[in-house]
N, CA, C and O atoms as a Tripos MOL2 file, in Angstrom:
@<TRIPOS>MOLECULE
protein
  308   307    77     0     0
PROTEIN
NO_CHARGES

@<TRIPOS>ATOM
      1 N          75.5670  100.6120  123.8580 N.3       1 UNK1
      2 CA         75.5130  100.3870  122.7940 C.3       1 UNK1
      3 C          76.0600  101.7270  122.0230 C.2       1 UNK1
      4 O          76.1890  101.7790  120.8000 O.2       1 UNK1
      5 N          76.4740  103.1970  123.2500 N.am      2 UNK2
      6 CA         77.0580  103.9660  122.7460 C.3       2 UNK2
      7 C          76.4890  105.5500  121.9980 C.2       2 UNK2
      8 O          75.2920  105.8270  121.9130 O.2       2 UNK2
      9 N          77.3660  106.2670  121.6100 N.am      3 UNK3
     10 CA         76.1130  107.7230  121.1030 C.3       3 UNK3
     11 C          76.0580  107.4360  119.6340 C.2       3 UNK3
     12 O          76.8250  106.5440  119.2700 O.2       3 UNK3
     13 N          75.5980  107.7850  119.0580 N.am      4 UNK4
     14 CA         75.1420  108.4320  117.3980 C.3       4 UNK4
     15 C          76.4920  108.4260  116.7210 C.2       4 UNK4
     16 O          76.7120  108.0020  115.5860 O.2       4 UNK4
     17 N          77.4490  108.9980  117.6350 N.am      5 UNK5
     18 CA         79.2370  109.3300  117.3790 C.3       5 UNK5
     19 C          79.5640  108.6120  117.0510 C.2       5 UNK5
     20 O          79.6940  108.4880  115.8330 O.2       5 UNK5
     21 N          79.9900  107.4640  118.0880 N.am      6 UNK6
     22 CA         80.5420  106.4540  118.2330 C.3       6 UNK6
     23 C          79.9020  105.6220  117.2050 C.2       6 UNK6
     24 O          80.4180  105.3560  116.1200 O.2       6 UNK6
     25 N          78.8180  105.2500  117.5820 N.am      7 UNK7
     26 CA         78.0860  104.0050  116.1910 C.3       7 UNK7
     27 C          78.6660  104.5430  114.8350 C.2       7 UNK7
     28 O          79.2280  103.7540  114.0750 O.2       7 UNK7
     29 N          78.5290  105.9870  114.4930 N.am      8 UNK8
     30 CA         78.1890  106.5430  113.6130 C.3       8 UNK8
     31 C          79.9280  106.1330  113.0290 C.2       8 UNK8
     32 O          80.0130  105.5360  111.9550 O.2       8 UNK8
     33 N          81.0820  106.4510  113.7070 N.am      9 UNK9
     34 CA         82.1080  106.3870  113.2520 C.3       9 UNK9
     35 C          82.9260  105.2070  113.5040 C.2       9 UNK9
     36 O          84.1230  105.2770  113.2280 O.2       9 UNK9
     37 N          82.2940  103.8020  114.1390 N.am     10 UNK10
     38 CA         82.3340  102.4600  113.7110 C.3      10 UNK10
     39 C          82.1950  102.0820  112.6970 C.2      10 UNK10
     40 O          83.1320  101.7120  111.9890 O.2      10 UNK10
     41 N          80.6030  102.0690  112.2450 N.am     11 UNK11
     42 CA         80.1520  101.8270  110.9160 C.3      11 UNK11
     43 C          81.0510  102.2170  109.4940 C.2      11 UNK11
     44 O          81.1080  101.6840  108.3860 O.2      11 UNK11
     45 N          81.9000  103.7420  110.2620 N.am     12 UNK12
     46 CA         82.7220  104.2730  108.8900 C.3      12 UNK12
     47 C          83.9830  103.6780  108.7070 C.2      12 UNK12
     48 O          84.7440  103.6020  107.7420 O.2      12 UNK12
     49 N          84.0320  103.1450  110.2400 N.am     13 UNK13
     50 CA         85.7340  102.1430  110.0590 C.3      13 UNK13
     51 C          85.3880  100.6150  109.3810 C.2      13 UNK13
     52 O          86.1260  100.0050  108.6070 O.2      13 UNK13
     53 N          84.1180  100.1880  109.8670 N.am     14 UNK14
     54 CA         83.8790   98.4670  109.5870 C.3      14 UNK14
     55 C          83.5710   99.0910  107.1940 C.2      14 UNK14
     56 O          83.8520   98.2800  106.3110 O.2      14 UNK14
     57 N          83.1780  100.1130  106.9590 N.am     15 UNK15
     58 CA         83.1400  100.4140  105.9480 C.3      15 UNK15
     59 C          84.3280  100.2340  104.6560 C.2      15 UNK15
     60 O          84.4380   99.6050  103.6030 O.2      15 UNK15
     61 N          85.4750  101.6630  105.8490 N.am     16 UNK16
     62 CA         86.8480  101.6750  105.0870 C.3      16 UNK16
     63 C          87.4990  100.3850  105.4560 C.2      16 UNK16
     64 O          88.3670  100.4790  104.5880 O.2      16 UNK16
     65 N          87.7950   99.2030  106.0710 N.am     17 UNK17
     66 CA         88.5320   98.5880  106.3710 C.3      17 UNK17
     67 C          89.1710   98.8540  107.8370 C.2      17 UNK17
     68 O          89.1160   98.0920  108.8030 O.2      17 UNK17
     69 N          89.5770   99.6890  107.7860 N.am     18 UNK18
     70 CA         90.8490  100.1270  108.5310 C.3      18 UNK18
     71 C          90.5580  101.6610  109.5630 C.2      18 UNK18
     72 O          89.9710  102.4800  108.8560 O.2      18 UNK18
     73 N          90.7770  102.1370  110.7880 N.am     19 UNK19
     74 CA         91.0290  103.4830  111.3650 C.3      19 UNK19
     75 C          91.7410  103.9850  110.3400 C.2      19 UNK19
     76 O          91.2880  104.8350  109.5730 O.2      19 UNK19
     77 N          92.7790  103.5440  110.2700 N.am     20 UNK20
     78 CA         93.5200  104.0180  109.3240 C.3      20 UNK20
     79 C          93.1150  105.1030  107.7450 C.2      20 UNK20
     80 O          93.6570  106.1770  107.4850 O.2      20 UNK20
     81 N          92.1000  104.4460  106.9590 N.am     21 UNK21
     82 CA         91.7190  104.3670  106.4610 C.3      21 UNK21
     83 C          90.4580  105.8280  106.9080 C.2      21 UNK21
     84 O          90.1460  106.6540  106.0500 O.2      21 UNK21
     85 N          89.9910  105.8730  108.1090 N.am     22 UNK22
     86 CA         88.9430  106.6650  108.0570 C.3      22 UNK22
     87 C          89.8690  107.7150  108.7390 C.2      22 UNK22
     88 O          89.5570  108.8210  108.2980 O.2      22 UNK22
     89 N          91.1120  107.8280  109.8410 N.am     23 UNK23
     90 CA         92.0210  109.1920  109.5500 C.3      23 UNK23
     91 C          92.4720  109.4620  108.8420 C.2      23 UNK23
     92 O          93.0160  110.5460  109.0530 O.2      23 UNK23
     93 N          92.6650  109.0160  107.7540 N.am     24 UNK24
     94 CA         93.4010  109.5420  106.4890 C.3      24 UNK24
     95 C          92.1530  110.6220  105.5460 C.2      24 UNK24
     96 O          92.2360  111.8140  105.2490 O.2      24 UNK24
     97 N          91.5480  110.0690  105.3960 N.am     25 UNK25
     98 CA         90.0300  110.6880  105.0600 C.3      25 UNK25
     99 C          90.2590  111.3260  105.2080 C.2      25 UNK25
    100 O          90.9230  112.0490  104.4650 O.2      25 UNK25
    101 N          89.8050  111.6050  106.5190 N.am     26 UNK26
    102 CA         88.6980  112.7350  107.0810 C.3      26 UNK26
    103 C          90.6550  113.5910  107.6030 C.2      26 UNK26
    104 O          90.3160  113.8680  108.7530 O.2      26 UNK26
    105 N          91.4580  113.8560  107.5670 N.am     27 UNK27
    106 CA         92.6220  114.6290  107.4810 C.3      27 UNK27
    107 C          92.7860  114.4180  108.9120 C.2      27 UNK27
    108 O          93.0500  115.4430  109.5390 O.2      27 UNK27
    109 N          92.6800  113.1750  109.6850 N.am     28 UNK28
    110 CA         92.9560  114.0700  110.8040 C.3      28 UNK28
    111 C          93.8350  112.5710  111.5070 C.2      28 UNK28
    112 O          93.7510  111.4200  111.0790 O.2      28 UNK28
    113 N          94.7790  113.1470  112.8690 N.am     29 UNK29
    114 CA         95.6000  111.8000  112.7930 C.3      29 UNK29
    115 C          94.5380  110.6840  113.3600 C.2      29 UNK29
    116 O          93.3540  110.7830  113.6830 O.2      29 UNK29
    117 N          95.4290  109.6120  113.3470 N.am     30 UNK30
    118 CA         94.6820  107.9240  113.9680 C.3      30 UNK30
    119 C          94.5110  107.9980  115.2500 C.2      30 UNK30
    120 O          93.8080  107.1320  115.7700 O.2      30 UNK30
    121 N          95.0470  108.9430  116.0020 N.am     31 UNK31
    122 CA         94.1430  109.0310  117.5280 C.3      31 UNK31
    123 C          93.5570  109.7710  117.8490 C.2      31 UNK31
    124 O          93.4660  110.1870  119.0030 O.2      31 UNK31
    125 N          92.9710  110.1530  116.8620 N.am     32 UNK32
    126 CA         92.3870  111.0810  116.9490 C.3      32 UNK32
    127 C          91.0250  110.5560  116.7250 C.2      32 UNK32
    128 O          90.1260  110.7620  117.5400 O.2      32 UNK32
    129 N          90.8880  110.0130  115.8500 N.am     33 UNK33
    130 CA         89.7800  108.7490  115.3090 C.3      33 UNK33
    131 C          89.3170  107.8180  116.3360 C.2      33 UNK33
    132 O          88.1410  107.4900  116.4930 O.2      33 UNK33
    133 N          90.3450  107.3980  117.0500 N.am     34 UNK34
    134 CA         90.5750  106.6490  118.3260 C.3      34 UNK34
    135 C          89.1880  107.4880  119.6340 C.2      34 UNK34
    136 O          88.4600  107.0460  120.5230 O.2      34 UNK34
    137 N          89.4090  108.5690  119.1490 N.am     35 UNK35
    138 CA         88.8390  109.4900  120.4270 C.3      35 UNK35
    139 C          87.8710  109.1840  119.6370 C.2      35 UNK35
    140 O          87.5710  108.0250  119.9230 O.2      35 UNK35
    141 N          87.2510  109.5340  118.8570 N.am     36 UNK36
    142 CA         86.0250  110.0330  118.9850 C.3      36 UNK36
    143 C          85.5980  108.5490  118.7350 C.2      36 UNK36
    144 O          84.6210  108.4160  119.4730 O.2      36 UNK36
    145 N          85.7780  107.5210  118.1750 N.am     37 UNK37
    146 CA         85.5590  106.0940  118.2010 C.3      37 UNK37
    147 C          84.4710  105.5440  119.3510 C.2      37 UNK37
    148 O          83.3130  105.1350  119.2610 O.2      37 UNK37
    149 N          85.5980  105.7700  120.7260 N.am     38 UNK38
    150 CA         85.7350  104.4490  121.9020 C.3      38 UNK38
    151 C          84.8630  106.3000  122.8510 C.2      38 UNK38
    152 O          84.7360  106.1130  124.0600 O.2      38 UNK38
    153 N          84.3670  107.7850  122.3810 N.am     39 UNK39
    154 CA         84.0590  108.6080  123.2790 C.3      39 UNK39
    155 C          84.5580  109.5030  124.3350 C.2      39 UNK39
    156 O          84.1030  110.2870  125.1680 O.2      39 UNK39
    157 N          86.0180  108.9110  123.8220 N.am     40 UNK40
    158 CA         86.4300  109.9580  124.5240 C.3      40 UNK40
    159 C          86.8110  111.5070  124.8580 C.2      40 UNK40
    160 O          87.3580  112.0780  125.8020 O.2      40 UNK40
    161 N          86.0840  112.0140  123.2520 N.am     41 UNK41
    162 CA         86.4340  113.4720  122.9190 C.3      41 UNK41
    163 C          85.1110  112.8250  121.8680 C.2      41 UNK41
    164 O          84.8380  111.6530  121.6100 O.2      41 UNK41
    165 N          84.1870  114.6310  121.2240 N.am     42 UNK42
    166 CA         82.8500  114.3990  120.8880 C.3      42 UNK42
    167 C          83.6400  115.2540  119.4240 C.2      42 UNK42
    168 O          84.3050  116.2740  119.6010 O.2      42 UNK42
    169 N          83.4320  114.6520  118.0350 N.am     43 UNK43
    170 CA         84.1110  114.7520  117.1600 C.3      43 UNK43
    171 C          83.1810  116.6130  116.6300 C.2      43 UNK43
    172 O          82.0150  116.9830  116.7680 O.2      43 UNK43
    173 N          84.1780  117.1800  116.1520 N.am     44 UNK44
    174 CA         83.3380  118.4890  115.8870 C.3      44 UNK44
    175 C          82.4050  118.0130  115.1200 C.2      44 UNK44
    176 O          82.6070  116.8940  114.6490 O.2      44 UNK44
    177 N          81.1370  118.7200  114.7840 N.am     45 UNK45
    178 CA         80.1550  117.8410  113.5330 C.3      45 UNK45
    179 C          80.4870  118.0220  112.6230 C.2      45 UNK45
    180 O          79.7890  117.3460  111.8680 O.2      45 UNK45
    181 N          81.4560  118.7620  111.8740 N.am     46 UNK46
    182 CA         81.8100  118.7320  110.2460 C.3      46 UNK46
    183 C          82.2920  117.1570  110.1040 C.2      46 UNK46
    184 O          82.0810  116.5610  109.0480 O.2      46 UNK46
    185 N          82.9180  116.5430  111.1640 N.am     47 UNK47
    186 CA         83.8070  115.7050  110.7290 C.3      47 UNK47
    187 C          82.2030  114.5090  110.6590 C.2      47 UNK47
    188 O          82.2640  113.5520  109.8870 O.2      47 UNK47
    189 N          81.3080  114.6560  111.2510 N.am     48 UNK48
    190 CA         79.9960  114.0140  112.2140 C.3      48 UNK48
    191 C          79.7960  113.5970  111.0430 C.2      48 UNK48
    192 O          79.6860  112.4050  110.7540 O.2      48 UNK48
    193 N          79.6930  115.0130  109.8470 N.am     49 UNK49
    194 CA         78.7440  114.5420  108.9040 C.3      49 UNK49
    195 C          79.1010  113.8380  107.2890 C.2      49 UNK49
    196 O          78.5780  113.1600  106.4050 O.2      49 UNK49
    197 N          80.5360  114.6290  107.6830 N.am     50 UNK50
    198 CA         81.6670  113.5120  106.3190 C.3      50 UNK50
    199 C          81.1870  112.3010  106.7440 C.2      50 UNK50
    200 O          80.4760  111.7260  105.9210 O.2      50 UNK50
    201 N          81.3850  111.6980  107.8830 N.am     51 UNK51
    202 CA         81.5800  110.1810  108.5280 C.3      51 UNK51
    203 C          79.6030  109.4350  108.1960 C.2      51 UNK51
    204 O          79.4450  108.2680  107.8390 O.2      51 UNK51
    205 N          78.3580  110.4390  108.4250 N.am     52 UNK52
    206 CA         77.7450  110.1700  108.2320 C.3      52 UNK52
    207 C          77.1640  110.0640  106.1140 C.2      52 UNK52
    208 O          76.3360  109.2930  105.6280 O.2      52 UNK52
    209 N          77.9800  111.1150  105.4060 N.am     53 UNK53
    210 CA         78.4490  110.7210  103.6360 C.3      53 UNK53
    211 C          79.0670  109.2710  103.5220 C.2      53 UNK53
    212 O          78.7850  108.4230  102.6750 O.2      53 UNK53
    213 N          80.1950  109.1490  104.8180 N.am     54 UNK54
    214 CA         80.9760  108.1220  104.0750 C.3      54 UNK54
    215 C          79.8520  106.3110  104.2590 C.2      54 UNK54
    216 O          79.8150  105.3630  103.4750 O.2      54 UNK54
    217 N          79.2530  106.4700  105.3590 N.am     55 UNK55
    218 CA         78.2180  105.2600  105.4480 C.3      55 UNK55
    219 C          76.9040  104.8650  104.5690 C.2      55 UNK55
    220 O          76.4590  103.7470  104.3080 O.2      55 UNK55
    221 N          76.3980  106.2610  104.1710 N.am     56 UNK56
    222 CA         75.0650  106.5730  103.3460 C.3      56 UNK56
    223 C          75.6550  106.6920  102.0280 C.2      56 UNK56
    224 O          75.0630  107.1250  101.0390 O.2      56 UNK56
    225 N          76.8860  106.2720  102.0680 N.am     57 UNK57
    226 CA         77.3920  106.7280  100.0410 C.3      57 UNK57
    227 C          76.9940  105.6630   98.6840 C.2      57 UNK57
    228 O          77.2410  105.7090   97.4790 O.2      57 UNK57
    229 N          76.1400  104.5560   99.7090 N.am     58 UNK58
    230 CA         75.5530  103.5360   98.8340 C.3      58 UNK58
    231 C          74.4240  103.5110   98.9440 C.2      58 UNK58
    232 O          73.9520  103.4500   97.8090 O.2      58 UNK58
    233 N          73.6790  103.5220   99.6590 N.am     59 UNK59
    234 CA         72.0960  104.2430  100.0200 C.3      59 UNK59
    235 C          71.6590  104.3100   98.3750 C.2      59 UNK59
    236 O          72.4470  104.8900   97.6280 O.2      59 UNK59
    237 N          70.3940  103.7180   97.7890 N.am     60 UNK60
    238 CA         70.4830  105.2860   96.4100 C.3      60 UNK60
    239 C          68.9630  105.3590   96.8910 C.2      60 UNK60
    240 O          68.0240  104.8180   97.4750 O.2      60 UNK60
    241 N          69.6160  106.7900   95.9700 N.am     61 UNK61
    242 CA         68.2580  108.3240   96.0620 C.3      61 UNK61
    243 C          67.0570  107.6010   96.3800 C.2      61 UNK61
    244 O          66.6580  106.4770   96.0740 O.2      61 UNK61
    245 N          66.5220  108.6590   97.1640 N.am     62 UNK62
    246 CA         64.8100  107.8640   97.0910 C.3      62 UNK62
    247 C          64.1070  109.1690   96.2890 C.2      62 UNK62
    248 O          64.3810  110.3690   96.2760 O.2      62 UNK62
    249 N          62.6710  108.0510   95.3750 N.am     63 UNK63
    250 CA         62.7620  110.0140   94.5670 C.3      63 UNK63
    251 C          61.4350  110.4890   95.2820 C.2      63 UNK63
    252 O          60.6080  111.3170   94.8980 O.2      63 UNK63
    253 N          61.4670  109.7860   96.3430 N.am     64 UNK64
    254 CA         59.9130  110.8410   97.4800 C.3      64 UNK64
    255 C          60.5140  111.6360   97.7380 C.2      64 UNK64
    256 O          59.9670  112.6950   97.4280 O.2      64 UNK64
    257 N          62.3230  111.8810   98.6050 N.am     65 UNK65
    258 CA         62.4790  112.6240   99.2140 C.3      65 UNK65
    259 C          62.7040  114.5000   98.3210 C.2      65 UNK65
    260 O          62.6780  115.6010   98.8710 O.2      65 UNK65
    261 N          62.9020  114.1610   96.8570 N.am     66 UNK66
    262 CA         62.8790  115.2550   96.0580 C.3      66 UNK66
    263 C          61.8310  115.3390   95.9660 C.2      66 UNK66
    264 O          62.0050  116.4640   95.4960 O.2      66 UNK66
    265 N          60.4130  115.2010   95.9500 N.am     67 UNK67
    266 CA         58.9550  115.4260   95.9370 C.3      67 UNK67
    267 C          59.3050  116.5960   97.0800 C.2      67 UNK67
    268 O          60.2640  116.8830   97.7970 O.2      67 UNK67
    269 N          57.8530  117.1390   96.8040 N.am     68 UNK68
    270 CA         57.1980  118.6670   97.9560 C.3      68 UNK68
    271 C          57.6060  117.4910   99.0850 C.2      68 UNK68
    272 O          57.5470  116.2730   99.2540 O.2      68 UNK68
    273 N          58.0600  118.7180   99.7340 N.am     69 UNK69
    274 CA         57.7000  118.0700  101.7580 C.3      69 UNK69
    275 C          56.2430  117.2860  101.6980 C.2      69 UNK69
    276 O          56.0450  116.0820  101.8670 O.2      69 UNK69
    277 N          55.4980  118.0960  101.4710 N.am     70 UNK70
    278 CA         54.3200  118.2590  101.8980 C.3      70 UNK70
    279 C          53.1050  116.7550  101.3510 C.2      70 UNK70
    280 O          52.1820  116.0560  101.7710 O.2      70 UNK70
    281 N          53.8670  116.9610  100.3040 N.am     71 UNK71
    282 CA         53.4880  115.7570   99.0360 C.3      71 UNK71
    283 C          53.7720  114.0700   99.0070 C.2      71 UNK71
    284 O          54.8240  113.4500   99.1610 O.2      71 UNK71
    285 N          52.6340  113.6820   98.7910 N.am     72 UNK72
    286 CA         52.1090  111.6430   99.4870 C.3      72 UNK72
    287 C          52.5370  111.6330   97.9070 C.2      72 UNK72
    288 O          52.6370  110.4480   97.5930 O.2      72 UNK72
    289 N          52.7830  112.3380   96.9640 N.am     73 UNK73
    290 CA         51.9590  111.9130   95.4290 C.3      73 UNK73
    291 C          53.9510  111.6810   94.8210 C.2      73 UNK73
    292 O          54.5310  112.7610   94.9360 O.2      73 UNK73
    293 N          54.5280  110.9800   94.4840 N.am     74 UNK74
    294 CA         56.1970  110.2530   93.9320 C.3      74 UNK74
    295 C          55.6810  111.7300   92.6910 C.2      74 UNK74
    296 O          54.7200  112.0550   91.9930 O.2      74 UNK74
    297 N          57.6240  112.4240   93.2030 N.am     75 UNK75
    298 CA         58.1260  113.1200   91.8500 C.3      75 UNK75
    299 C          57.8140  112.5630   90.3390 C.2      75 UNK75
    300 O          58.0680  111.4150   89.9760 O.2      75 UNK75
    301 N          57.0040  113.9430   89.2340 N.am     76 UNK76
    302 CA         56.7380  113.3100   88.1780 C.3      76 UNK76
    303 C          57.8950  113.4220   87.3040 C.2      76 UNK76
    304 O          58.5050  114.4860   87.4080 O.2      76 UNK76
    305 N          58.3630  112.5320   86.4220 N.am     77 UNK77
    306 CA         59.1920  112.0690   85.9250 C.3      77 UNK77
    307 C          59.6750  113.0500   84.1060 C.2      77 UNK77
    308 O          60.6060  112.6400   83.4120 O.2      77 UNK77
@<TRIPOS>BOND
     1     1     2 1
     2     2     3 1
     3     3     4 2
     4     3     5 am
     5     5     6 1
     6     6     7 1
     7     7     8 2
     8     7     9 am
     9     9    10 1
    10    10    11 1
    11    11    12 2
    12    11    13 am
    13    13    14 1
    14    14    15 1
    15    15    16 2
    16    15    17 am
    17    17    18 1
    18    18    19 1
    19    19    20 2
    20    19    21 am
    21    21    22 1
    22    22    23 1
    23    23    24 2
    24    23    25 am
    25    25    26 1
    26    26    27 1
    27    27    28 2
    28    27    29 am
    29    29    30 1
    30    30    31 1
    31    31    32 2
    32    31    33 am
    33    33    34 1
    34    34    35 1
    35    35    36 2
    36    35    37 am
    37    37    38 1
    38    38    39 1
    39    39    40 2
    40    39    41 am
    41    41    42 1
    42    42    43 1
    43    43    44 2
    44    43    45 am
    45    45    46 1
    46    46    47 1
    47    47    48 2
    48    47    49 am
    49    49    50 1
    50    50    51 1
    51    51    52 2
    52    51    53 am
    53    53    54 1
    54    54    55 1
    55    55    56 2
    56    55    57 am
    57    57    58 1
    58    58    59 1
    59    59    60 2
    60    59    61 am
    61    61    62 1
    62    62    63 1
    63    63    64 2
    64    63    65 am
    65    65    66 1
    66    66    67 1
    67    67    68 2
    68    67    69 am
    69    69    70 1
    70    70    71 1
    71    71    72 2
    72    71    73 am
    73    73    74 1
    74    74    75 1
    75    75    76 2
    76    75    77 am
    77    77    78 1
    78    78    79 1
    79    79    80 2
    80    79    81 am
    81    81    82 1
    82    82    83 1
    83    83    84 2
    84    83    85 am
    85    85    86 1
    86    86    87 1
    87    87    88 2
    88    87    89 am
    89    89    90 1
    90    90    91 1
    91    91    92 2
    92    91    93 am
    93    93    94 1
    94    94    95 1
    95    95    96 2
    96    95    97 am
    97    97    98 1
    98    98    99 1
    99    99   100 2
   100    99   101 am
   101   101   102 1
   102   102   103 1
   103   103   104 2
   104   103   105 am
   105   105   106 1
   106   106   107 1
   107   107   108 2
   108   107   109 am
   109   109   110 1
   110   110   111 1
   111   111   112 2
   112   111   113 am
   113   113   114 1
   114   114   115 1
   115   115   116 2
   116   115   117 am
   117   117   118 1
   118   118   119 1
   119   119   120 2
   120   119   121 am
   121   121   122 1
   122   122   123 1
   123   123   124 2
   124   123   125 am
   125   125   126 1
   126   126   127 1
   127   127   128 2
   128   127   129 am
   129   129   130 1
   130   130   131 1
   131   131   132 2
   132   131   133 am
   133   133   134 1
   134   134   135 1
   135   135   136 2
   136   135   137 am
   137   137   138 1
   138   138   139 1
   139   139   140 2
   140   139   141 am
   141   141   142 1
   142   142   143 1
   143   143   144 2
   144   143   145 am
   145   145   146 1
   146   146   147 1
   147   147   148 2
   148   147   149 am
   149   149   150 1
   150   150   151 1
   151   151   152 2
   152   151   153 am
   153   153   154 1
   154   154   155 1
   155   155   156 2
   156   155   157 am
   157   157   158 1
   158   158   159 1
   159   159   160 2
   160   159   161 am
   161   161   162 1
   162   162   163 1
   163   163   164 2
   164   163   165 am
   165   165   166 1
   166   166   167 1
   167   167   168 2
   168   167   169 am
   169   169   170 1
   170   170   171 1
   171   171   172 2
   172   171   173 am
   173   173   174 1
   174   174   175 1
   175   175   176 2
   176   175   177 am
   177   177   178 1
   178   178   179 1
   179   179   180 2
   180   179   181 am
   181   181   182 1
   182   182   183 1
   183   183   184 2
   184   183   185 am
   185   185   186 1
   186   186   187 1
   187   187   188 2
   188   187   189 am
   189   189   190 1
   190   190   191 1
   191   191   192 2
   192   191   193 am
   193   193   194 1
   194   194   195 1
   195   195   196 2
   196   195   197 am
   197   197   198 1
   198   198   199 1
   199   199   200 2
   200   199   201 am
   201   201   202 1
   202   202   203 1
   203   203   204 2
   204   203   205 am
   205   205   206 1
   206   206   207 1
   207   207   208 2
   208   207   209 am
   209   209   210 1
   210   210   211 1
   211   211   212 2
   212   211   213 am
   213   213   214 1
   214   214   215 1
   215   215   216 2
   216   215   217 am
   217   217   218 1
   218   218   219 1
   219   219   220 2
   220   219   221 am
   221   221   222 1
   222   222   223 1
   223   223   224 2
   224   223   225 am
   225   225   226 1
   226   226   227 1
   227   227   228 2
   228   227   229 am
   229   229   230 1
   230   230   231 1
   231   231   232 2
   232   231   233 am
   233   233   234 1
   234   234   235 1
   235   235   236 2
   236   235   237 am
   237   237   238 1
   238   238   239 1
   239   239   240 2
   240   239   241 am
   241   241   242 1
   242   242   243 1
   243   243   244 2
   244   243   245 am
   245   245   246 1
   246   246   247 1
   247   247   248 2
   248   247   249 am
   249   249   250 1
   250   250   251 1
   251   251   252 2
   252   251   253 am
   253   253   254 1
   254   254   255 1
   255   255   256 2
   256   255   257 am
   257   257   258 1
   258   258   259 1
   259   259   260 2
   260   259   261 am
   261   261   262 1
   262   262   263 1
   263   263   264 2
   264   263   265 am
   265   265   266 1
   266   266   267 1
   267   267   268 2
   268   267   269 am
   269   269   270 1
   270   270   271 1
   271   271   272 2
   272   271   273 am
   273   273   274 1
   274   274   275 1
   275   275   276 2
   276   275   277 am
   277   277   278 1
   278   278   279 1
   279   279   280 2
   280   279   281 am
   281   281   282 1
   282   282   283 1
   283   283   284 2
   284   283   285 am
   285   285   286 1
   286   286   287 1
   287   287   288 2
   288   287   289 am
   289   289   290 1
   290   290   291 1
   291   291   292 2
   292   291   293 am
   293   293   294 1
   294   294   295 1
   295   295   296 2
   296   295   297 am
   297   297   298 1
   298   298   299 1
   299   299   300 2
   300   299   301 am
   301   301   302 1
   302   302   303 1
   303   303   304 2
   304   303   305 am
   305   305   306 1
   306   306   307 1
   307   307   308 2
@<TRIPOS>SUBSTRUCTURE
     1 UNK1         2 RESIDUE 1 A UNK
     2 UNK2         6 RESIDUE 1 A UNK
     3 UNK3        10 RESIDUE 1 A UNK
     4 UNK4        14 RESIDUE 1 A UNK
     5 UNK5        18 RESIDUE 1 A UNK
     6 UNK6        22 RESIDUE 1 A UNK
     7 UNK7        26 RESIDUE 1 A UNK
     8 UNK8        30 RESIDUE 1 A UNK
     9 UNK9        34 RESIDUE 1 A UNK
    10 UNK10       38 RESIDUE 1 A UNK
    11 UNK11       42 RESIDUE 1 A UNK
    12 UNK12       46 RESIDUE 1 A UNK
    13 UNK13       50 RESIDUE 1 A UNK
    14 UNK14       54 RESIDUE 1 A UNK
    15 UNK15       58 RESIDUE 1 A UNK
    16 UNK16       62 RESIDUE 1 A UNK
    17 UNK17       66 RESIDUE 1 A UNK
    18 UNK18       70 RESIDUE 1 A UNK
    19 UNK19       74 RESIDUE 1 A UNK
    20 UNK20       78 RESIDUE 1 A UNK
    21 UNK21       82 RESIDUE 1 A UNK
    22 UNK22       86 RESIDUE 1 A UNK
    23 UNK23       90 RESIDUE 1 A UNK
    24 UNK24       94 RESIDUE 1 A UNK
    25 UNK25       98 RESIDUE 1 A UNK
    26 UNK26      102 RESIDUE 1 A UNK
    27 UNK27      106 RESIDUE 1 A UNK
    28 UNK28      110 RESIDUE 1 A UNK
    29 UNK29      114 RESIDUE 1 A UNK
    30 UNK30      118 RESIDUE 1 A UNK
    31 UNK31      122 RESIDUE 1 A UNK
    32 UNK32      126 RESIDUE 1 A UNK
    33 UNK33      130 RESIDUE 1 A UNK
    34 UNK34      134 RESIDUE 1 A UNK
    35 UNK35      138 RESIDUE 1 A UNK
    36 UNK36      142 RESIDUE 1 A UNK
    37 UNK37      146 RESIDUE 1 A UNK
    38 UNK38      150 RESIDUE 1 A UNK
    39 UNK39      154 RESIDUE 1 A UNK
    40 UNK40      158 RESIDUE 1 A UNK
    41 UNK41      162 RESIDUE 1 A UNK
    42 UNK42      166 RESIDUE 1 A UNK
    43 UNK43      170 RESIDUE 1 A UNK
    44 UNK44      174 RESIDUE 1 A UNK
    45 UNK45      178 RESIDUE 1 A UNK
    46 UNK46      182 RESIDUE 1 A UNK
    47 UNK47      186 RESIDUE 1 A UNK
    48 UNK48      190 RESIDUE 1 A UNK
    49 UNK49      194 RESIDUE 1 A UNK
    50 UNK50      198 RESIDUE 1 A UNK
    51 UNK51      202 RESIDUE 1 A UNK
    52 UNK52      206 RESIDUE 1 A UNK
    53 UNK53      210 RESIDUE 1 A UNK
    54 UNK54      214 RESIDUE 1 A UNK
    55 UNK55      218 RESIDUE 1 A UNK
    56 UNK56      222 RESIDUE 1 A UNK
    57 UNK57      226 RESIDUE 1 A UNK
    58 UNK58      230 RESIDUE 1 A UNK
    59 UNK59      234 RESIDUE 1 A UNK
    60 UNK60      238 RESIDUE 1 A UNK
    61 UNK61      242 RESIDUE 1 A UNK
    62 UNK62      246 RESIDUE 1 A UNK
    63 UNK63      250 RESIDUE 1 A UNK
    64 UNK64      254 RESIDUE 1 A UNK
    65 UNK65      258 RESIDUE 1 A UNK
    66 UNK66      262 RESIDUE 1 A UNK
    67 UNK67      266 RESIDUE 1 A UNK
    68 UNK68      270 RESIDUE 1 A UNK
    69 UNK69      274 RESIDUE 1 A UNK
    70 UNK70      278 RESIDUE 1 A UNK
    71 UNK71      282 RESIDUE 1 A UNK
    72 UNK72      286 RESIDUE 1 A UNK
    73 UNK73      290 RESIDUE 1 A UNK
    74 UNK74      294 RESIDUE 1 A UNK
    75 UNK75      298 RESIDUE 1 A UNK
    76 UNK76      302 RESIDUE 1 A UNK
    77 UNK77      306 RESIDUE 1 A UNK
């Protein structure tokens, strides 16, 4: 199944279409992305966070997230 890192990088590659596109977007060598994809190296956390942004970029914002953390009420409009 892979680690959360490898799974996230695989999702990002799927989302972008290929490894080259992800490497270019992250500003790293293609070989480095391959290392992260297959778990031979753990990516620095800043790259992992960028990958999370890539794979969640079309997820609609949930208005409940902006509500008070302890509130069950929807945010006021």
